N, C-alpha and C positions, 0 to 999 in steps of 0.2 A: 264444669269441674272435671268430668270424666275425660274430656278432650285434653285439657291442660295436663292432667296427670299422665295420660297416655303419651303425649309428646315428650314429657319429662323422662319417662321410662325409655322411650325410643332413643332419645339423645344419649342418655347414660349407658344404655345397653350397647350402643355402637362402640363405646369405649371399654366395655366389659366390667363396668362398675355401676350397679344400680344402688342408689343411696336411699335407705328407708330408716327414718327416725335417727338420722345421723350416722348410721352404720353402713359400710360398703358390703354389697353382696355380689359375688362373681357371676353375674348374669350377662351373657353376651350374645347379641344377634344383630344383623343388619335390618334395615327397613327401606322399602321404596313405596311411596304413596303416589298413585296416579291421580292427577286432577285435570280439570279442563284446560287450565292455562299452562301448567308445568308439572314436571315430575319432581318430587322431593325425595332425596336419598340421604340415608345415614349409613355409612359403610366403614368397615374395618377389615383389613385382609385376614386377620386372625379368626374372625367369626365363621361359623359353620353353617348358619342358616339365615334366610332372609325373609322377613315378613313382607308380604306383597298385598297391599291394600288397594284394590281396584275401584271400590265404591266406598268412599269415606263415610258418607251419611249412613249407609246400611250397616257398615262395620260398627260405627259408634252407637247406633240404636241397639244392636245386638249386644254389644259390650256393656251398655248401661243396664240392659235387662239381666244379663248374666251377673253383674256385680250386685244388683238389687236382690237377686235370688240367693246368692252366697251370703249376703248380709242377713237375710231373713232365715236362712237355713241354720246359721249359727255354728258352722264347723270351727274347730279349734284354730286359733290364730294367736300369734304372740301379743303380749300386752305392750303397747307403745306409750312412751312418756309424753312426747310432744305431738301436737296436731293429730290426734288419734284418728279422726275421720279420714283425713287425707292419707295417712300412712297405712291404715287398714285397707283402703281401696287400692293403694299402690301395691301392697303385698298381694292382694287378690289378683290384680292384673298381671303382676310380675310372674306369679306362679302359674297363671294360665299359660304363659309362654314357656316357662321352664318345663312344663309337662306336654308340650306340643311336639309332634313329629315333624319331619322335613316337609311332608305333604300338607300338614296342618298349617305350616307357615305360608305355603303357597295358596291355600284355600281357607283363610281364617274365618270367613263368615260361616262356612259349612262346619268348621271346627267348633265355633262357639255354639251353634245350634245343637251340635252333638253333646257338648258339655251341659247344656241346659236340659237335654233329654236325660242325661246321666243323673242329674240332680232330681228329676221328677220320677225316676224309675222306682217302682215298688215291687218288682218281681219277687224278691226274697224278703219282703217285709215280715212274712210269717216266721222268719228266723231271728227277728230282733230280740226275742226273749231267750233264744237258744233252744236247741233240742238235744236230747241224749238218746242215742240209738244203740240197741243191743246188737253185737256183732259176732255172735256165735262162738264165744270163747277163743277168738283168734289171737288176742294179745293178753294173756293171763287173766281172762275174764273181764277185761276193760270194756268200757262203753266209749262210743264215739260222740264227742260234743261238737256241734256245729252252730255258729252264731254269726249273724250279720252285724257289723259294727261300722261306725262312721269314721272315715279318715280325717286327718287335719287337712287344711287347705294346701299345705306344702306337698302333700302326697299326690300321686298320679290320678287318683280317682276319688269320688265322694264316698264310695262304699268298699268294704273288704269283707271277705268271708274268713273267719278264724276257725280253725279246726284243731282238736286235740283229742288224745286218748286219756281217759280219766279212770281212776281206780282208788281203792282205799287199802293201805298197807299199814299194819300195826296200829290201826285206829287213826291214821293220818291220811288226809286227802292228797293225792298225787296226780300230776298230769304230765303228759308228754306232748309238747306242742308240735303240730305238723305245720307245713308251710301255709302262711297266710296268702290269699289270692286277692289281688287288687283288680277290680273289674268295673266295667261300665256297660250298661245295656240300653240300647236305643232301637228305634224302628227305622229301617231303611227299605225303601221300595216295597212297603207293605208287610215286611216280616221283621221279627226281632233279631238283632245281631248282638252278640256279646264280644266286647273288646276286653282282652286280658293283658294287663300291663306288667304284672310281676308275680313271681312266686318267691316268698321270702320267709325264712325261719325267724320268728320273733326272738328278741334278745332274752337270754336266760337271766332269771333273778339270781343275784349274787348270794343271797341268803338261802342256800339250798339245804334241805334236811337230808339226813342219812337215808330216809325212806325214799326221797325223791331221786337221790343219786343211784340207789339200788334199782328203782323203777326205770330210770333213764337208760341204764346199762342193759337191763333185760330187754326192754323194748327195742333199743338200737340193734341188738343182736337178732331179734326176731324180724326186724325190718329187712334184713338181708335175704330172707326167704323170697322176697319179691324178685331177687336176682336168680332164683333157682332155674337152671336150664337155659339161661340166656346165652351162655358161652357156646352152646350148640348152633346158635344163629348169628353170632358176631362175625364181622369181616376179619379175614386173616391179617390184614394190615394193622389192625388194632393190637393183636397179640405180638406181631413183629415189633411194634413200638414198645409194648409193655415189657417184652423180653430183652430189650436193648439191641435188637437186630436191625432196627431202623430208627432214624431221627424224625421220620414223617409221622405226624399225629393226624390220623384220619378223623376229621370232624363229623363224618357220617356215622360214627359208631353209636350204638345204643346202650353200651355198658356203663360208660363214664357219666352217670347221672346219680342224683341222690334218691335212694328208694322212697324215702318219706315224701319227697316232692312228687314222685310219680303217683303215690297213694293220694295225696291232696288233690292233684289234678283229676284223678279218677273219680273222686268223690264229687268234685265240683261239676264235672261233665255229667255225672249221673243226675245232679240237681237240674242242670240245663235240659237234659232229656225229659225229665218230669214236666218241665215247663213248655216243652215243644219247641225249644230254641235249637235250631239246626246249623246256624252259621256262626263261626268263631273267627275273630281276627286277633292275633297276638302281636304285641308291639315289642320288638327286641332292642330298639335304639331310640333314645331321646337326645337330640344333638346338644341342646343347651345344658342338660345335666352333665353330659360328657365333658363339654368345654369348661363348665364351671370348675370341675376338678383340675383341669389343665391350668386355668387362670389362677386358682388358689395355689397350685404348686409353683407357678412362675414367680409368685411374690416372695417365696422363701429364699433367703440370701445364701444359706449354706448350700454349696453345689451338690454335695453328696446327698443331703436330705431332699433337695429338689429332684434329683435323679430318682431317688427312692420313691417319691410321691408320684412321679410320672409313670414309673413302672407299675406302681400300685393301681393307678388309674386304668392302665392297659389291662391289668389282671381283673379289675372290677368289671370292665366292659366285656372282657372275654367271658366272664361268668354270666353277666346279664344277657349277652347275645347268644353265644354258642351253646352254653349249657342249657339255657332257657329253651332254645330250639330243640336240642337233643331230648329234653324231657317230653316234649310233645311228640316227637318221633318215636320215642320209647313207648308211650301209651298207645300210639297208633299200632305199633307192633302187637301189643297185647289185645287190643279191642277192635274187632271187625266193624263195629258201628262207626268208627272214626276214619275219616279219609282226609289226609293233607292234600289240598288242591293247589297250593302255591307256597314256595319257599320265599323268604324276604328278598326283595329286589329282582325277582324273576318277572313278576307281573306288577306288584305294588311293593310297598315297604313292609307289608304285613306277612306273617305266617298265617295262611288262611286254611280253615278246616271246615268240612261238612260233617255233621253228626246226625246219624239216623235215630229214630225212636228206638228204644232198647229192644233188640232182636236177638243178638248173638251172645254166647258166653265168652268171657275173657279167657285167655289161655294161661292165666295165673290164678290159682285158687283163692289167694288172699284178696286180690283185686276184684275177682268175681263175687266173692261172698260179701264184701263190703259194698260193692256197687249195688247188688241186689238189696241188701239191708237198707241202705240209704234211700234207694229208689222206692222201695215198698213202704218204708216208714213215711216219707214225704208225701206219697200218694194218699196216705190215710189222713193227712192234715187238710184243713180248710185253707183255700188260697185267699 
């Protein structure tokens, strides 16, 4: 059954339309399967990635193991009307490819092994019930809440770390959501490696109380203290651009980032340090996700709307890729324990970092105080 479903996906993906439960999904990639007798290819000039299967038996065995694990893990998946078993499996396999990098498509067996390890990882299981950490009155006497949650199968990783500042105002509980970090941890060459796929601010609840609005505004202003003094170290080209003296936007700047995202990444890396995880690989680009937005835009008949959607896709990818990388570079500036060892596409497609055990102080008091608070608090917990 797995093989039949795989070949159905491969055939449909070559045309950019994977059909699940009668609905079309804009998922597109090429495939080449090497066999003893002949090579089987499914190709389309529009696709950006190519699945290369060199050993079909090994690939199918790993894929079946992965699908069985996902089915038993019980991550969130849509409810299908017809042929539920087949469509559930088809969804699982399709999103395995949606969340693959270019290198993953070239080395799919290694990729599936890593995804299996992601599912088996219990590094942060002690955060499943959530922890609340005192943070020295930094944000109006708020506490920091950190919790591990399970992602839906459509998302990049099985697990995410949700973080927020929580408080009580006029008898009402309020919270300020920090960026959620989607991550996967596995063992490579005898050491744990953390893959970070995204930093994303959760969607706000539309039914927001006056106390929450007040709290959001106050915390947002305090967040900008994370930028204190950064202008003294920024490149001159960035200010030429900001002042309108140049049209060149320097991607190497460390100012144009979201302060709360820097804080979230700082907290997460403090947790990694507590676990003795020193190697990080950040993923800035997933080709099928990018192409899916292009495919969806191409179906729009109105030319102006189609152009608008394509520009929006470019903006989304700019935010995912460049701002994502700048956030890591910004934290490296603040924290001597962090060293970026490779920028994407210099050595591999990852942004690669080495993180030491906590040794140095950060050069920003907010980041330093929270890093110490979360590190010390987690050290007092049982693993």
